[in-house]
ZAFIDO-960799 format. One line per field, with one value per atom (N, C-alpha, C): x, y, z; residue number from 1; residue in three letters; atom name. Coordinates in steps of 0.1 Angstrom, whole numbers. Example, Ala and Ser with C-alpha at 12.3 -4.5 7.8 and 13.67 -1.06 7.14 Angstrom:
BEGIN
u = c(132	123	132	128	137	129)
v = c(-57	-45	-33	-22	-11	0)
w = c(78	78	78	71	71	79)
nr = c(1	1	1	2	2	2)
rest = c(ALA	ALA	ALA	SER	SER	SER)
atom = c(N	CA	C	N	CA	C)
//
This chain:
BEGIN
u = c(8	0	9	6	15	10	19	16	6	7	-3	-17	-18	-31	-36	-28	-33	-38	-30	-34	-47	-48	-61	-73	-71	-82	-86	-75	-78	-85	-81	-88	-102	-105	-119	-127	-122	-129	-132	-122	-124	-135	-134	-144	-158	-159	-172	-178	-170	-176	-184	-182	-189	-203	-206	-219	-230	-241	-252	-249	-239	-236	-238	-239	-240	-226	-224	-211	-212	-200	-199	-190	-194	-186	-183	-170	-166	-161	-166	-162	-150	-143	-131	-135	-147	-151	-156	-155	-158	-172	-181	-195	-194	-203	-203	-217	-217	-230	-229	-240	-241	-253	-251	-262	-258	-267	-264	-258	-246	-239	-246	-252	-258	-249	-240	-231	-219	-207	-195	-187	-182	-172	-158	-152	-139	-128	-130	-120	-119	-131	-130	-138	-144	-151	-165	-169	-183	-192	-201	-210	-224	-233	-247	-251	-257	-261	-277	-283	-297	-299	-311	-315	-303	-299	-287	-291	-282	-283	-270	-272	-260	-261	-253	-253	-266	-267	-279	-290	-287	-297	-306	-302	-309	-317	-328	-336	-330	-338	-333	-333	-323	-322	-324	-334	-338	-327	-321	-310	-301	-288	-279	-267	-262	-250	-239	-228	-217	-205	-200	-189	-176	-170	-158	-146	-146	-136	-137	-149	-151	-150	-148	-148	-133	-133	-120	-118	-129	-129	-142	-142	-154	-150	-159	-156	-169	-167	-179	-183	-196	-202	-205	-206	-209	-198	-197	-186	-189	-179	-181	-184	-191	-195	-183	-182	-170	-171	-167	-168	-159	-148	-139	-145	-152	-159	-170	-178	-188	-182	-171	-164	-161	-155	-152	-164	-176	-188	-192	-192	-196	-187	-174	-164	-166	-173	-177	-186	-194	-204	-199	-194	-189	-174	-169	-155	-145	-149	-140	-132	-119	-112	-119	-121	-127	-142	-148	-163	-167	-159	-162	-151	-154	-144	-148	-138	-140	-134	-141	-136	-137	-127	-127	-130	-123	-125	-139	-147	-161	-170	-165	-173	-183	-177	-186	-179	-188	-185	-193	-186	-194	-192	-204	-204	-208	-200	-202	-204	-198	-198	-212	-222	-235	-243	-239	-246	-237	-243	-235	-240	-230	-233	-225	-233	-226	-233	-229	-235	-250	-254	-268	-277	-271	-279	-273	-282	-278	-286	-279	-285	-284	-295	-296	-308	-311	-323	-318	-327	-325	-320	-317	-313	-300	-290	-277	-279	-287	-289	-297	-306	-314	-305	-296	-287	-277	-272	-263	-271	-283	-292	-294	-296	-298	-285	-273	-260	-258	-261	-259	-268	-281	-290	-285	-281	-276	-264	-254	-242	-245	-254	-257	-263	-272	-279	-268	-259	-248	-240	-236	-228	-236	-249	-257	-257	-259	-259	-246	-235	-221	-218	-224	-221	-230	-240	-249	-243)
v = c(-12	0	12	21	33	44	52	63	73	75	84	78	65	58	58	56	56	70	80	94	98	94	97	90	78	71	77	81	88	101	109	122	119	109	107	102	94	90	102	111	123	132	135	144	138	124	117	119	122	124	137	146	158	157	145	143	143	149	150	158	166	176	190	199	213	219	224	229	243	250	263	261	267	267	281	284	297	296	304	305	314	312	321	336	339	353	358	350	354	351	347	343	331	331	320	314	301	293	284	283	274	265	252	243	229	219	205	199	193	187	174	173	160	152	158	150	159	152	159	150	155	148	150	140	143	146	144	147	162	169	183	192	186	193	199	196	200	194	202	197	201	194	198	201	212	216	217	213	215	224	231	240	250	256	264	279	287	302	307	319	326	340	341	353	355	366	369	375	382	389	381	368	359	349	345	335	321	311	297	292	285	279	264	259	245	235	237	228	236	235	242	233	233	226	237	235	245	238	245	241	240	229	227	236	240	249	263	266	279	279	267	266	268	277	279	270	268	259	254	243	237	233	237	234	230	222	218	230	232	242	237	224	217	209	207	199	184	177	162	155	144	135	129	129	124	109	101	86	82	88	85	87	98	101	92	88	78	64	61	48	48	59	60	58	64	62	48	41	27	18	21	13	14	24	25	13	9	-2	-15	-15	-28	-28	-34	-32	-42	-53	-64	-59	-62	-59	-65	-57	-62	-61	-57	-55	-43	-33	-21	-19	-20	-18	-6	2	14	11	15	14	28	36	51	53	45	47	45	37	35	43	50	58	50	39	29	23	21	14	1	-10	-23	-27	-30	-34	-49	-57	-71	-78	-74	-79	-81	-73	-75	-62	-51	-39	-28	-22	-12	2	11	24	34	43	54	67	78	90	91	82	81	74	66	59	45	37	23	13	3	-8	-21	-27	-39	-39	-51	-53	-61	-61	-68	-59	-65	-57	-49	-56	-49	-37	-38	-27	-16	-20	-10	-2	-9	-2	7	2	11	23	21	32	43	39	48	56	50	56	66	61	69	82	80	92	102	97	106	114	106	112	122	119	128	141	139	151	160	154	161	169	162	168	180	179	189	202	200	211	218	210	216	225	222	229	241	243	254	266)
w = c(0	0	0	-9	-10	0	4	13	7	-6	-12	-12	-15	-14	-1	10	23	27	24	27	20	8	0	7	11	17	31	38	51	49	38	35	32	23	19	31	40	51	60	62	70	65	52	45	46	45	46	60	70	84	84	75	75	70	63	57	68	65	74	87	86	97	92	102	99	96	84	80	75	75	68	56	45	33	29	27	23	9	0	-14	-16	-27	-30	-30	-34	-34	-21	-10	3	7	-2	2	11	21	31	31	31	32	44	51	63	60	61	59	63	60	63	50	52	40	37	25	21	12	5	-3	-7	-9	-13	-22	-32	-41	-35	-29	-23	-33	-46	-56	-58	-59	-62	-52	-42	-31	-35	-48	-51	-41	-36	-25	-26	-19	-19	-4	-2	11	11	22	24	36	36	47	49	38	38	39	44	44	38	31	26	33	43	51	59	66	74	66	55	48	38	36	27	35	29	36	33	38	37	23	19	6	8	1	4	0	-11	-16	-26	-24	-33	-35	-48	-51	-53	-47	-48	-55	-65	-73	-66	-65	-58	-62	-75	-80	-73	-67	-61	-46	-40	-26	-20	-10	-4	9	16	28	32	38	44	59	68	82	89	100	108	117	117	125	139	140	153	158	171	176	173	169	166	179	177	188	194	207	214	217	208	211	223	224	235	249	250	262	265	255	257	261	254	258	273	278	292	301	297	305	304	293	292	300	300	308	323	327	342	345	336	338	334	321	315	317	328	333	328	323	319	306	305	293	281	271	258	258	269	269	260	260	252	242	229	219	210	207	199	185	175	161	156	158	155	140	131	117	112	119	116	124	134	143	151	156	162	176	185	197	198	201	203	217	223	237	238	245	247	233	223	210	204	209	203	203	210	209	203	192	185	188	190	194	184	179	171	175	169	172	169	160	156	167	175	186	188	194	198	190	185	178	187	189	197	205	211	219	232	241	254	265	277	288	287	280	278	269	258	249	256	264	272	281	288	297	289	277	269	264	260	254	265	277	288	290	290	292	280	268	256	257	260	260	271	283	293	288	282	277	266	256	245	251	261	267	273	280	287	277	266	255	249	247	241	249	263	272	273	272	273	261	249	237	235	243	242	248)
nr = c(1	1	1	2	2	2	3	3	3	4	4	4	5	5	5	6	6	6	7	7	7	8	8	8	9	9	9	10	10	10	11	11	11	12	12	12	13	13	13	14	14	14	15	15	15	16	16	16	17	17	17	18	18	18	19	19	19	20	20	20	21	21	21	22	22	22	23	23	23	24	24	24	25	25	25	26	26	26	27	27	27	28	28	28	29	29	29	30	30	30	31	31	31	32	32	32	33	33	33	34	34	34	35	35	35	36	36	36	37	37	37	38	38	38	39	39	39	40	40	40	41	41	41	42	42	42	43	43	43	44	44	44	45	45	45	46	46	46	47	47	47	48	48	48	49	49	49	50	50	50	51	51	51	52	52	52	53	53	53	54	54	54	55	55	55	56	56	56	57	57	57	58	58	58	59	59	59	60	60	60	61	61	61	62	62	62	63	63	63	64	64	64	65	65	65	66	66	66	67	67	67	68	68	68	69	69	69	70	70	70	71	71	71	72	72	72	73	73	73	74	74	74	75	75	75	76	76	76	77	77	77	78	78	78	79	79	79	80	80	80	81	81	81	82	82	82	83	83	83	84	84	84	85	85	85	86	86	86	87	87	87	88	88	88	89	89	89	90	90	90	91	91	91	92	92	92	93	93	93	94	94	94	95	95	95	96	96	96	97	97	97	98	98	98	99	99	99	100	100	100	101	101	101	102	102	102	103	103	103	104	104	104	105	105	105	106	106	106	107	107	107	108	108	108	109	109	109	110	110	110	111	111	111	112	112	112	113	113	113	114	114	114	115	115	115	116	116	116	117	117	117	118	118	118	119	119	119	120	120	120	121	121	121	122	122	122	123	123	123	124	124	124	125	125	125	126	126	126	127	127	127	128	128	128	129	129	129	130	130	130	131	131	131	132	132	132	133	133	133	134	134	134	135	135	135	136	136	136	137	137	137	138	138	138	139	139	139	140	140	140	141	141	141	142	142	142	143	143	143	144	144	144	145	145	145	146	146	146	147	147	147	148	148	148)
rest = c(MET	MET	MET	SER	SER	SER	MET	MET	MET	VAL	VAL	VAL	GLY	GLY	GLY	ALA	ALA	ALA	ALA	ALA	ALA	LYS	LYS	LYS	ARG	ARG	ARG	ALA	ALA	ALA	TYR	TYR	TYR	GLN	GLN	GLN	LYS	LYS	LYS	GLU	GLU	GLU	ILE	ILE	ILE	ALA	ALA	ALA	THR	THR	THR	PHE	PHE	PHE	THR	THR	THR	ASN	ASN	ASN	LYS	LYS	LYS	ARG	ARG	ARG	VAL	VAL	VAL	GLY	GLY	GLY	VAL	VAL	VAL	VAL	VAL	VAL	LEU	LEU	LEU	LYS	LYS	LYS	ASP	ASP	ASP	GLY	GLY	GLY	LYS	LYS	LYS	LYS	LYS	LYS	TYR	TYR	TYR	ILE	ILE	ILE	GLY	GLY	GLY	GLU	GLU	GLU	LEU	LEU	LEU	LYS	LYS	LYS	GLY	GLY	GLY	VAL	VAL	VAL	ASN	ASN	ASN	PRO	PRO	PRO	GLU	GLU	GLU	ASN	ASN	ASN	LEU	LEU	LEU	THR	THR	THR	CYS	CYS	CYS	VAL	VAL	VAL	LEU	LEU	LEU	ILE	ILE	ILE	LYS	LYS	LYS	ALA	ALA	ALA	ARG	ARG	ARG	ARG	ARG	ARG	GLY	GLY	GLY	GLU	GLU	GLU	GLU	GLU	GLU	PHE	PHE	PHE	GLY	GLY	GLY	GLU	GLU	GLU	ILE	ILE	ILE	HIS	HIS	HIS	ARG	ARG	ARG	ILE	ILE	ILE	CYS	CYS	CYS	LEU	LEU	LEU	ASN	ASN	ASN	GLY	GLY	GLY	ASP	ASP	ASP	GLN	GLN	GLN	ILE	ILE	ILE	ALA	ALA	ALA	GLU	GLU	GLU	ILE	ILE	ILE	TYR	TYR	TYR	LEU	LEU	LEU	GLU	GLU	GLU	GLU	GLU	GLU	ALA	ALA	ALA	PRO	PRO	PRO	PHE	PHE	PHE	ASP	ASP	ASP	LEU	LEU	LEU	GLY	GLY	GLY	GLY	GLY	GLY	LEU	LEU	LEU	LYS	LYS	LYS	ASP	ASP	ASP	GLU	GLU	GLU	LEU	LEU	LEU	GLU	GLU	GLU	GLN	GLN	GLN	ILE	ILE	ILE	PHE	PHE	PHE	ARG	ARG	ARG	ARG	ARG	ARG	PRO	PRO	PRO	GLY	GLY	GLY	ASP	ASP	ASP	VAL	VAL	VAL	LYS	LYS	LYS	VAL	VAL	VAL	TYR	TYR	TYR	ASP	ASP	ASP	GLU	GLU	GLU	ALA	ALA	ALA	GLY	GLY	GLY	LEU	LEU	LEU	ILE	ILE	ILE	VAL	VAL	VAL	VAL	VAL	VAL	LEU	LEU	LEU	GLU	GLU	GLU	ARG	ARG	ARG	VAL	VAL	VAL	LYS	LYS	LYS	VAL	VAL	VAL	SER	SER	SER	GLU	GLU	GLU	SER	SER	SER	GLY	GLY	GLY	VAL	VAL	VAL	GLU	GLU	GLU	GLY	GLY	GLY	THR	THR	THR	GLY	GLY	GLY	PRO	PRO	PRO	VAL	VAL	VAL	ALA	ALA	ALA	ASP	ASP	ASP	ARG	ARG	ARG	VAL	VAL	VAL	ARG	ARG	ARG	ALA	ALA	ALA	ILE	ILE	ILE	PHE	PHE	PHE	GLU	GLU	GLU	ARG	ARG	ARG	TYR	TYR	TYR	ALA	ALA	ALA	LYS	LYS	LYS	THR	THR	THR	GLN	GLN	GLN	ALA	ALA	ALA	THR	THR	THR	GLU	GLU	GLU	THR	THR	THR	GLU	GLU	GLU)
atom = c(N	CA	C	N	CA	C	N	CA	C	N	CA	C	N	CA	C	N	CA	C	N	CA	C	N	CA	C	N	CA	C	N	CA	C	N	CA	C	N	CA	C	N	CA	C	N	CA	C	N	CA	C	N	CA	C	N	CA	C	N	CA	C	N	CA	C	N	CA	C	N	CA	C	N	CA	C	N	CA	C	N	CA	C	N	CA	C	N	CA	C	N	CA	C	N	CA	C	N	CA	C	N	CA	C	N	CA	C	N	CA	C	N	CA	C	N	CA	C	N	CA	C	N	CA	C	N	CA	C	N	CA	C	N	CA	C	N	CA	C	N	CA	C	N	CA	C	N	CA	C	N	CA	C	N	CA	C	N	CA	C	N	CA	C	N	CA	C	N	CA	C	N	CA	C	N	CA	C	N	CA	C	N	CA	C	N	CA	C	N	CA	C	N	CA	C	N	CA	C	N	CA	C	N	CA	C	N	CA	C	N	CA	C	N	CA	C	N	CA	C	N	CA	C	N	CA	C	N	CA	C	N	CA	C	N	CA	C	N	CA	C	N	CA	C	N	CA	C	N	CA	C	N	CA	C	N	CA	C	N	CA	C	N	CA	C	N	CA	C	N	CA	C	N	CA	C	N	CA	C	N	CA	C	N	CA	C	N	CA	C	N	CA	C	N	CA	C	N	CA	C	N	CA	C	N	CA	C	N	CA	C	N	CA	C	N	CA	C	N	CA	C	N	CA	C	N	CA	C	N	CA	C	N	CA	C	N	CA	C	N	CA	C	N	CA	C	N	CA	C	N	CA	C	N	CA	C	N	CA	C	N	CA	C	N	CA	C	N	CA	C	N	CA	C	N	CA	C	N	CA	C	N	CA	C	N	CA	C	N	CA	C	N	CA	C	N	CA	C	N	CA	C	N	CA	C	N	CA	C	N	CA	C	N	CA	C	N	CA	C	N	CA	C	N	CA	C	N	CA	C	N	CA	C	N	CA	C	N	CA	C	N	CA	C	N	CA	C	N	CA	C	N	CA	C	N	CA	C	N	CA	C	N	CA	C	N	CA	C	N	CA	C	N	CA	C	N	CA	C	N	CA	C	N	CA	C	N	CA	C	N	CA	C	N	CA	C	N	CA	C	N	CA	C	N	CA	C	N	CA	C	N	CA	C	N	CA	C)
//
């Protein structure tokens, strides 16, 4: 595996984490758009925003496609979900080594090899999943109040 190929894959993975998040896009002419990123071409940064605004004087734009050749920067408007912090909370309950595994590249935590947790929520059923869901909801609520 070449270093260039690995770097390119890492970049594409990173830019993909912006999808479905609130982002700011600054064009080369200084215009700024803020909206939810629905799609991006990692090769040229052409992107689609929904529920977007261009400055304060303009109303909401339902959907807009921005040409990557005109984009100077794209940045997250919201703080990313802290998987590490959630892992620490889960490890307070599930204490045995290996009970809680983090897969940073996938944005995923797996508890007891059967309950999956991502920033979207908890996948699984049963008492363990219910307990993980309660911890997740408490943690997400705490994170939301800290960023306000």
